[in-house]
Kinemage of the C-alpha trace (Angstrom):
@kinemage 1
@onewidth
@group {chain A} dominant
@subgroup {mainchain}
@vectorlist {calphas} color= white
{ca met a 1} P 44.774 -23.957 21.232
{ca ile a 2} L 45.850 -21.669 18.785
{ca lys a 3} L 46.484 -17.954 20.004
{ca leu a 4} L 45.592 -15.162 17.830
{ca asn a 5} L 47.279 -11.871 18.210
{ca ile a 6} L 45.314 -8.448 18.211
{ca leu a 7} L 46.445 -7.521 14.271
{ca thr a 8} L 45.243 -10.819 13.124
{ca leu a 9} L 41.953 -10.587 14.758
{ca phe a 10} L 41.338 -7.083 13.182
{ca leu a 11} L 42.386 -8.575 10.094
{ca ile a 12} L 39.356 -11.231 10.435
{ca met a 13} L 37.287 -8.866 11.419
{ca val a 14} L 37.826 -6.490 8.502
{ca ser a 15} L 37.566 -9.125 6.301
{ca tyr a 16} L 34.141 -10.656 7.537
{ca asn a 17} L 32.691 -7.041 7.180
{ca ser a 18} L 34.092 -6.528 3.765
{ca tyr a 19} L 32.824 -9.765 2.866
{ca ser a 20} L 29.331 -9.246 4.750
{ca gln a 21} L 28.881 -5.439 2.842
{ca gln a 22} L 29.816 -7.189 -0.597
{ca asp a 23} L 26.881 -10.004 -0.128
{ca ile a 24} L 24.416 -6.976 0.648
{ca asp a 25} L 25.769 -5.105 -2.459
{ca ser a 26} L 25.326 -8.440 -4.329
{ca asp a 27} L 22.029 -8.989 -2.874
{ca ile a 28} L 20.283 -5.628 -3.693
{ca ala a 29} L 21.508 -5.873 -7.357
{ca ala a 30} L 19.722 -9.019 -7.727
{ca ile a 31} L 16.768 -7.706 -6.627
{ca glu a 32} L 16.027 -4.856 -8.506
{ca asp a 33} L 13.910 -6.819 -11.233
{ca lys a 34} L 11.800 -8.370 -8.522
{ca val a 35} L 10.987 -4.799 -6.888
{ca ile a 36} L 10.145 -3.513 -10.586
{ca glu a 37} L 7.904 -6.738 -10.638
{ca trp a 38} L 5.933 -5.779 -7.320
{ca arg a 39} L 5.651 -2.017 -8.409
{ca arg a 40} L 4.014 -3.118 -11.533
{ca tyr a 41} L 1.617 -5.004 -9.863
{ca phe a 42} L 0.641 -2.711 -7.570
{ca his a 43} L 0.243 0.145 -10.071
{ca glu a 44} L -1.838 -2.347 -11.992
{ca his a 45} L -3.811 -3.118 -9.003
{ca pro a 46} L -4.518 0.100 -7.039
{ca glu a 47} L -6.845 0.268 -4.093
{ca leu a 48} L -8.099 3.264 -2.339
{ca ser a 49} L -7.837 4.340 1.460
{ca asn a 50} L -8.966 2.053 3.991
{ca arg a 51} L -9.856 -0.385 1.254
{ca glu a 52} L -5.943 -1.782 0.616
{ca tyr a 53} L -7.078 -5.489 1.138
{ca asn a 54} L -5.323 -7.610 -1.847
{ca thr a 55} L -2.564 -5.191 -1.320
{ca ser a 56} L -2.105 -6.249 2.432
{ca lys a 57} L -2.682 -9.580 1.150
{ca val a 58} L 0.422 -9.747 -0.855
{ca ile a 59} L 2.725 -7.568 1.518
{ca ala a 60} L 1.683 -9.982 4.162
{ca lys a 61} L 2.522 -13.082 2.276
{ca his a 62} L 6.061 -11.773 1.181
{ca leu a 63} L 6.906 -10.715 4.623
{ca ser a 64} L 5.602 -14.257 6.073
{ca asp a 65} L 7.530 -15.945 3.563
{ca leu a 66} L 10.802 -14.375 4.918
{ca gly a 67} L 9.877 -15.440 8.314
{ca leu a 68} L 9.396 -12.135 9.600
{ca lys a 69} L 6.804 -11.862 12.510
{ca val a 70} L 3.772 -10.599 10.559
{ca thr a 71} L 1.105 -8.688 11.651
{ca thr a 72} L -2.157 -7.468 9.720
{ca gly a 73} L -5.078 -5.834 10.257
{ca val a 74} L -3.319 -2.995 11.716
{ca ala a 75} L -5.564 0.377 11.236
{ca lys a 76} L -8.011 -1.789 8.995
{ca thr a 77} L -5.825 -2.985 6.276
{ca gly a 78} L -1.973 -2.139 7.464
{ca val a 79} L 0.550 -4.579 7.807
{ca val a 80} L 3.512 -4.680 10.483
{ca ala a 81} L 6.252 -6.950 10.449
{ca val a 82} L 9.171 -7.145 12.908
{ca leu a 83} L 12.690 -8.489 12.153
{ca glu a 84} L 15.310 -9.172 15.249
{ca gly a 85} L 18.902 -9.167 14.615
{ca asn a 86} L 21.239 -11.205 16.121
{ca lys a 87} L 21.964 -9.224 19.114
{ca pro a 88} L 19.927 -7.033 21.328
{ca gly a 89} L 20.019 -3.210 20.789
{ca lys a 90} L 17.888 -0.020 19.318
{ca val a 91} L 14.550 -0.473 17.141
{ca ile a 92} L 14.433 1.350 13.954
{ca ala a 93} L 11.254 1.701 12.215
{ca leu a 94} L 10.751 1.841 8.338
{ca arg a 95} L 7.424 3.300 6.861
{ca ala a 96} L 5.869 2.914 3.262
{ca asp a 97} L 2.232 3.916 2.451
{ca ile a 98} L 0.159 1.641 0.410
{ca asp a 99} L -2.822 3.381 -0.848
{ca ala a 100} L -3.759 4.963 -4.144
{ca leu a 101} L -6.059 7.900 -5.475
{ca pro a 102} L -9.213 8.195 -7.070
{ca val a 103} L -7.525 9.302 -10.563
{ca lys a 104} L -8.155 7.879 -13.810
{ca glu a 105} L -4.754 6.966 -15.468
{ca arg a 106} L -3.758 8.311 -19.065
{ca asn a 107} L -0.619 6.515 -19.348
{ca asp a 108} L 0.057 4.200 -21.723
{ca leu a 109} L 1.727 1.259 -19.909
{ca pro a 110} L 1.435 -2.141 -20.194
{ca phe a 111} L 0.851 -2.192 -16.390
{ca lys a 112} L -1.679 0.592 -16.724
{ca ser a 113} L -4.210 1.051 -13.933
{ca asn a 114} L -7.565 0.098 -15.503
{ca glu a 115} L -9.457 0.049 -12.004
{ca val a 116} L -12.550 1.370 -11.547
{ca thr a 117} L -14.572 2.637 -8.454
{ca asp a 118} L -17.492 4.401 -6.621
{ca phe a 119} L -15.941 7.207 -4.782
{ca leu a 120} L -18.198 9.241 -2.348
{ca gly a 121} L -21.387 8.399 -4.868
{ca glu a 122} L -19.203 9.065 -7.989
{ca glu a 123} L -17.471 6.596 -10.515
{ca thr a 124} L -13.742 7.258 -10.948
{ca gly a 125} L -10.448 5.405 -11.937
{ca val a 126} L -8.186 4.581 -9.211
{ca met a 127} L -4.408 5.376 -9.660
{ca his a 128} L -1.082 5.097 -7.895
{ca ala a 129} L -0.710 9.011 -8.957
{ca cys a 130} L 1.802 9.699 -5.908
{ca gly a 131} L 4.246 6.708 -6.018
{ca his a 132} L 3.106 4.859 -3.192
{ca asp a 133} L 3.188 1.709 -5.395
{ca thr a 134} L 7.135 2.290 -5.541
{ca his a 135} L 7.174 2.854 -1.826
{ca thr a 136} L 5.526 -0.428 -0.973
{ca ala a 137} L 7.907 -2.627 -3.619
{ca ile a 138} L 11.133 -0.968 -2.006
{ca met a 139} L 10.450 -1.648 1.434
{ca met a 140} L 9.558 -5.215 0.627
{ca gly a 141} L 12.926 -5.343 -1.027
{ca val a 142} L 14.634 -3.974 1.952
{ca ala a 143} L 12.925 -6.664 4.108
{ca glu a 144} L 13.965 -9.371 2.005
{ca ile a 145} L 17.666 -7.690 2.005
{ca leu a 146} L 17.739 -7.367 5.233
{ca ser a 147} L 15.933 -10.732 6.569
{ca lys a 148} L 19.072 -12.834 4.658
{ca asn a 149} L 21.712 -10.249 6.216
{ca asn a 150} L 20.463 -9.770 9.629
{ca asp a 151} L 23.817 -9.941 11.682
{ca phe a 152} L 23.320 -6.791 13.229
{ca ser a 153} L 22.363 -5.314 16.946
{ca gly a 154} L 18.642 -4.462 17.017
{ca thr a 155} L 15.134 -4.704 15.870
{ca val a 156} L 13.805 -3.581 12.585
{ca lys a 157} L 9.847 -2.941 12.326
{ca phe a 158} L 8.517 -2.689 8.911
{ca ile a 159} L 5.283 -0.421 8.868
{ca phe a 160} L 3.146 -0.674 5.625
{ca gln a 161} L 0.624 2.234 5.984
{ca pro a 162} L -2.911 2.270 4.793
{ca ala a 163} L -4.916 5.626 4.242
{ca glu a 164} L -1.808 8.423 3.868
{ca glu a 165} L -4.157 10.300 1.541
{ca gly a 166} L -6.695 10.358 3.917
{ca pro a 167} L -9.401 7.982 5.242
{ca pro a 168} L -12.750 8.156 3.589
{ca pro a 169} L -15.211 10.606 5.531
{ca gly a 170} L -16.626 9.387 8.710
{ca glu a 171} L -13.622 6.534 9.122
{ca glu a 172} L -10.605 6.561 10.825
{ca gly a 173} L -7.078 5.758 9.379
{ca gly a 174} L -3.680 6.038 8.321
{ca ala a 175} L -1.021 7.056 10.688
{ca lys a 176} L -3.099 8.635 13.601
{ca leu a 177} L -4.854 4.886 13.908
{ca met a 178} L -1.737 3.104 13.597
{ca ile a 179} L -0.379 5.207 16.526
{ca lys a 180} L -3.377 4.810 18.432
{ca glu a 181} L -3.447 1.104 17.982
{ca gly a 182} L 0.493 0.738 19.440
{ca val a 183} L 2.305 0.643 16.009
{ca leu a 184} L 5.181 2.288 17.881
{ca glu a 185} L 4.884 -0.071 21.263
{ca asn a 186} L 5.912 -3.480 21.583
{ca pro a 187} L 8.959 -3.098 20.928
{ca lys a 188} L 9.222 0.558 21.448
{ca val a 189} L 10.370 2.319 18.440
{ca asp a 190} L 13.525 4.606 18.906
{ca ala a 191} L 13.497 6.245 15.515
{ca ile a 192} L 11.485 6.263 12.184
{ca phe a 193} L 12.533 6.911 8.720
{ca gly a 194} L 10.478 7.015 5.719
{ca leu a 195} L 10.711 8.136 2.029
{ca his a 196} L 8.743 9.607 -0.957
{ca ile a 197} L 9.447 9.329 -4.966
{ca asn a 198} L 9.358 12.526 -6.428
{ca ser a 199} L 8.562 12.749 -10.219
{ca ala a 200} L 10.423 15.951 -10.695
{ca thr a 201} L 13.768 14.936 -8.635
{ca pro a 202} L 16.101 13.006 -11.188
{ca val a 203} L 16.877 9.339 -10.726
{ca gly a 204} L 19.694 8.669 -8.485
{ca thr a 205} L 18.648 11.914 -6.516
{ca ile a 206} L 18.239 12.140 -2.798
{ca arg a 207} L 16.913 15.516 -1.231
{ca tyr a 208} L 16.454 16.305 2.552
{ca lys a 209} L 15.657 19.584 4.915
{ca pro a 210} L 16.214 19.333 8.600
{ca gly a 211} L 13.314 20.639 10.510
{ca gly a 212} L 10.249 21.669 8.645
{ca thr a 213} L 9.900 19.534 5.766
{ca met a 214} L 6.101 19.439 4.657
{ca ala a 215} L 3.772 21.770 6.071
{ca ala a 216} L 0.835 20.918 8.784
{ca val a 217} L -2.379 21.069 7.097
{ca glu a 218} L -5.465 22.330 8.410
{ca arg a 219} L -8.817 22.700 7.050
{ca phe a 220} L -11.013 25.391 7.803
{ca val a 221} L -14.724 26.449 7.803
{ca ile a 222} L -15.798 29.733 8.487
{ca asp a 223} L -19.766 30.509 8.727
{ca val a 224} L -20.944 33.861 8.247
{ca lys a 225} L -24.666 34.974 9.714
{ca gly a 226} L -25.885 38.442 8.306
{ca lys a 227} L -29.516 39.586 7.583
{ca gln a 228} L -31.314 38.980 4.894
{ca thr a 229} L -32.763 41.903 2.602
{ca his a 230} L -33.564 43.393 -0.820
{ca gly a 231} L -30.647 43.631 -2.574
{ca ser a 232} L -31.898 47.239 -3.631
{ca ala a 233} L -31.684 48.217 0.092
{ca pro a 234} L -28.514 46.773 1.760
{ca trp a 235} L -28.899 49.492 4.556
{ca ser a 236} L -31.608 47.463 5.933
{ca gly a 237} L -29.813 44.418 6.373
{ca val a 238} L -26.380 42.990 7.317
{ca asp a 239} L -24.441 41.524 4.107
{ca pro a 240} L -22.725 38.184 4.691
{ca ile a 241} L -20.908 38.574 1.726
{ca leu a 242} L -19.287 41.923 2.323
{ca ile a 243} L -18.443 40.446 5.660
{ca ser a 244} L -16.790 37.328 3.722
{ca ala a 245} L -14.793 39.451 1.549
{ca lys a 246} L -13.321 41.696 4.331
{ca ile a 247} L -12.792 38.566 6.559
{ca ile a 248} L -10.767 36.973 3.520
{ca asp a 249} L -8.562 40.074 3.396
{ca gly a 250} L -8.019 40.109 7.008
{ca leu a 251} L -6.713 36.380 6.869
{ca gln a 252} L -3.850 37.628 4.437
{ca thr a 253} L -2.794 40.204 6.646
{ca ile a 254} L -2.161 37.357 9.281
{ca ile a 255} L 0.742 35.935 6.773
{ca ser a 256} L 1.905 39.361 5.480
{ca arg a 257} L 1.978 41.222 8.877
{ca asp a 258} L 1.758 38.640 11.770
{ca ala a 259} L 4.022 35.757 10.590
{ca pro a 260} L 7.815 36.150 10.555
{ca leu a 261} L 8.056 34.760 7.128
{ca val a 262} L 12.118 34.747 7.511
{ca asn a 263} L 11.783 31.588 9.349
{ca glu a 264} L 9.419 29.346 7.293
{ca ala a 265} L 6.704 30.011 4.540
{ca ala a 266} L 3.130 29.626 5.502
{ca val a 267} L -0.097 29.918 3.159
{ca ile a 268} L -4.033 30.765 4.085
{ca ser a 269} L -5.886 29.914 1.459
{ca val a 270} L -9.973 30.107 1.058
{ca gly a 271} L -10.840 27.344 -1.785
{ca lys a 272} L -14.376 27.531 -1.618
{ca ile a 273} L -16.955 30.323 -0.718
{ca thr a 274} L -20.706 29.505 -0.987
{ca ser a 275} L -23.822 32.046 -0.277
{ca gly a 276} L -26.852 33.551 -1.500
{ca val a 277} L -29.469 32.256 -4.424
{ca arg a 278} L -30.468 35.326 -6.254
{ca phe a 279} L -29.052 38.488 -7.859
{ca asn a 280} L -31.291 40.740 -6.264
{ca ile a 281} L -31.399 39.319 -2.606
{ca ile a 282} L -28.533 39.926 0.267
{ca pro a 283} L -28.746 36.398 1.890
{ca glu a 284} L -28.694 35.543 5.289
{ca thr a 285} L -25.723 33.255 5.474
{ca ala a 286} L -22.181 32.732 3.870
{ca gln a 287} L -19.578 29.876 4.286
{ca met a 288} L -15.977 29.688 3.306
{ca ile a 289} L -13.717 26.628 3.250
{ca gly a 290} L -10.211 26.625 3.132
{ca thr a 291} L -6.884 25.652 3.942
{ca ile a 292} L -3.829 26.697 6.525
{ca arg a 293} L -0.066 25.588 5.556
{ca thr a 294} L 2.912 26.056 8.324
{ca leu a 295} L 6.123 24.679 8.796
{ca asp a 296} L 7.186 26.092 12.069
{ca pro a 297} L 5.618 25.008 15.454
{ca lys a 298} L 5.453 28.364 16.509
{ca met a 299} L 4.110 29.949 13.857
{ca arg a 300} L 1.426 27.720 13.487
{ca ala a 301} L 0.300 28.829 16.813
{ca leu a 302} L 0.337 32.127 16.249
{ca ile a 303} L -1.478 31.774 12.783
{ca leu a 304} L -4.242 29.757 14.618
{ca lys a 305} L -4.660 32.213 17.420
{ca arg a 306} L -5.090 35.441 15.101
{ca met a 307} L -7.458 33.636 12.890
{ca glu a 308} L -9.543 32.649 16.238
{ca glu a 309} L -9.312 36.214 17.272
{ca met a 310} L -9.837 38.149 13.843
{ca val a 311} L -12.933 36.149 12.231
{ca pro a 312} L -15.237 36.707 14.856
{ca thr a 313} L -14.132 40.507 15.396
{ca ile a 314} L -14.288 41.488 11.658
{ca ala a 315} L -17.820 39.775 11.366
{ca lys a 316} L -18.805 41.937 14.294
{ca ala a 317} L -17.568 45.620 13.316
{ca tyr a 318} L -19.787 45.020 10.383
{ca gly a 319} L -22.769 44.130 12.101
{ca gly a 320} L -22.899 40.093 11.734
{ca glu a 321} L -21.728 37.141 13.367
{ca ala a 322} L -18.883 34.490 12.108
{ca ser a 323} L -17.773 31.216 13.647
{ca leu a 324} L -14.469 29.255 12.915
{ca lys a 325} L -13.703 25.767 12.662
{ca ile a 326} L -10.348 24.202 12.399
{ca glu a 327} L -9.588 20.807 11.535
{ca asn a 328} L -6.400 19.097 11.367
{ca phe a 329} L -4.848 16.983 8.731
{ca thr a 330} L -1.447 16.496 9.000
{ca ser a 331} L 0.891 17.970 11.800
{ca ile a 332} L 4.281 19.332 10.648
{ca thr a 333} L 6.829 16.713 8.967
{ca tyr a 334} L 9.957 17.664 11.019
{ca asn a 335} L 13.184 16.158 10.436
{ca asp a 336} L 14.705 15.564 13.697
{ca glu a 337} L 17.795 17.989 12.983
{ca lys a 338} L 20.281 15.170 15.392
{ca leu a 339} L 19.016 12.424 13.068
{ca val a 340} L 19.551 14.113 9.883
{ca glu a 341} L 22.792 14.953 10.666
{ca gln a 342} L 23.784 11.756 12.158
{ca met a 343} L 22.318 9.453 9.083
{ca leu a 344} L 23.119 11.864 6.056
{ca pro a 345} L 26.547 10.118 5.622
{ca ser a 346} L 24.163 6.711 5.158
{ca leu a 347} L 22.465 8.814 2.043
{ca glu a 348} L 25.799 9.826 0.792
{ca lys a 349} L 27.546 6.712 0.958
{ca val a 350} L 24.809 5.019 -1.383
{ca ala a 351} L 23.959 8.306 -3.652
{ca gly a 352} L 27.365 9.701 -3.906
{ca lys a 353} L 27.599 13.200 -1.702
{ca asp a 354} L 26.638 15.158 -5.297
{ca asn a 355} L 23.615 13.449 -5.291
{ca val a 356} L 22.163 14.012 -1.960
{ca glu a 357} L 20.912 17.988 -1.686
{ca leu a 358} L 19.642 20.435 0.514
{ca val a 359} L 16.370 21.695 -0.200
{ca lys a 360} L 13.663 23.901 1.134
{ca ala a 361} L 10.412 22.826 2.600
{ca thr a 362} L 7.096 22.166 0.446
{ca thr a 363} L 3.686 22.937 1.472
{ca gly a 364} L 2.637 19.595 0.778
{ca gly a 365} L 1.310 17.576 3.542
{ca glu a 366} L 2.426 14.201 4.925
{ca asp a 367} L 0.779 11.970 7.651
{ca phe a 368} L 4.511 10.848 8.683
{ca ser a 369} L 4.524 13.816 10.547
{ca phe a 370} L 2.196 12.143 13.216
{ca phe a 371} L 5.064 9.534 13.998
{ca gln a 372} L 7.523 12.342 14.182
{ca glu a 373} L 5.421 13.689 16.863
{ca lys a 374} L 6.044 10.271 18.803
{ca val a 375} L 9.567 9.501 18.056
{ca pro a 376} L 12.626 11.283 16.038
{ca gly a 377} L 12.036 10.954 12.539
{ca phe a 378} L 13.913 11.404 9.144
{ca tyr a 379} L 11.467 11.857 5.978
{ca phe a 380} L 13.667 12.443 2.512
{ca phe a 381} L 12.770 12.595 -1.169
{ca leu a 382} L 13.956 9.874 -3.908
{ca gly a 383} L 14.499 10.959 -7.548
{ca gly a 384} L 11.888 9.412 -9.781
{ca met a 385} L 12.082 11.406 -13.184
{ca pro a 386} L 14.191 10.444 -15.854
{ca ile a 387} L 17.802 11.887 -16.123
{ca asn a 388} L 17.267 13.143 -19.506
{ca ser a 389} L 13.809 14.594 -18.970
{ca thr a 390} L 13.230 18.375 -18.244
{ca glu a 391} L 9.446 18.136 -17.521
{ca ala a 392} L 7.465 15.799 -15.194
{ca ala a 393} L 3.440 15.375 -14.331
{ca pro a 394} L 2.718 16.624 -10.865
{ca his a 395} L 1.863 14.202 -8.278
{ca his a 396} L -1.770 13.633 -8.139
{ca thr a 397} L -2.547 13.833 -11.694
{ca pro a 398} L -3.623 11.385 -14.633
{ca asp a 399} L 0.014 11.628 -16.140
{ca phe a 400} L 2.074 10.990 -13.321
{ca tyr a 401} L 5.004 8.779 -13.998
{ca ile a 402} L 8.131 7.409 -12.352
{ca asp a 403} L 11.130 5.809 -13.641
{ca glu a 404} L 11.637 2.465 -12.249
{ca ser a 405} L 15.507 2.605 -12.613
{ca gly a 406} L 15.557 4.891 -9.313
{ca leu a 407} L 13.789 2.216 -7.326
{ca ile a 408} L 17.028 0.494 -6.543
{ca leu a 409} L 18.519 3.655 -4.749
{ca gly a 410} L 15.542 3.626 -2.274
{ca val a 411} L 16.604 -0.023 -1.447
{ca lys a 412} L 19.996 0.560 -1.025
{ca ala a 413} L 19.375 3.966 0.922
{ca phe a 414} L 17.009 2.155 3.861
{ca thr a 415} L 19.317 -0.558 3.989
{ca gln a 416} L 22.151 1.403 4.794
{ca ile a 417} L 20.004 3.807 6.772
{ca val a 418} L 19.211 0.324 9.064
{ca asn a 419} L 22.616 -1.025 9.326
{ca asp a 420} L 24.320 2.591 10.164
{ca tyr a 421} L 21.777 3.342 12.551
{ca leu a 422} L 21.898 0.170 14.514
{ca ala a 423} L 25.401 -0.114 14.348
{ca gln a 424} L 25.819 3.175 16.280
């Protein structure tokens, strides 16, 4: 029998671990062209929320070919795959959204989308105008890398989520429905990670923020009731348009006088107001529709409470009535501070410390937030703007563009996060 001393065993382990990391790095470098090819396919064949039938088929076939345990039809068109390591341990989830937007593309690309569909009764183009095609391709690449290098303790759950942009009216969908159908169970997820490509962030850069990162998004509707009368005699009626103006003015005082803005930003915006039919008639009713954006749970609760108090009170003060309905679209995308601190070295390892930047929050919304309400989560931003560029078309626009050379960093980041999290 050959006896090995402690030093010899240590050297063997170091050698093995080094070789294993070299294998992973080599596999990641070799898969870049494939990731770009997947991305181009999805970009050329985009599908709207809850209609990602072909997208999910392509994803499911790839994951099945890798030997993963695959479940389809989750939240209508979602795909979930499970990869088990060689030893038991924690369960980590990665999420990628897969839906496109009703936008007609203007970019001149060989893989440009020419898809046309009916959206809410109108003919429109279909385009991956927010980068979900890149998210899908990145995570398919991560699944392939980890399936070849699964000498880790624990389990990885790959969540390909439909309808992040919101399901069609009258339908359920997105992260909420996935959670409802048990995506975070069997096996139970300990932590979840997500990324979003960003057209205004240079390639090679990763940006993050602990705590509130993206806003809770609410849609509100205010119905005002007055008393119709002739425009020449306003004293004989109750003007719902005047009341609406006072309510709008009052809502802004919630932000400027009630909300502690030194903590986080907050927004109340009225985007639509409808009332009246003729220049000389004071109408009976008015309706306002708008959005609320908050980044702090306590501020969110305060703002909603003050709106519920203020809207009917202002209307009553001017002789009318008003009702308020608030519909939640997303919660606060809240990065668990301890998880960020724990996993930040992983991002710095793959991108370089100087290329991992702490940023301020954004008032955009993300339904990844619903996962974070259930388990600790970390959501970060991946650079997609060409390095020498100074301008970038915004997301959700016909000219939205992503530099594909930034995708491989996404593969590296997710792979490193999985290995480091499960090792801890």
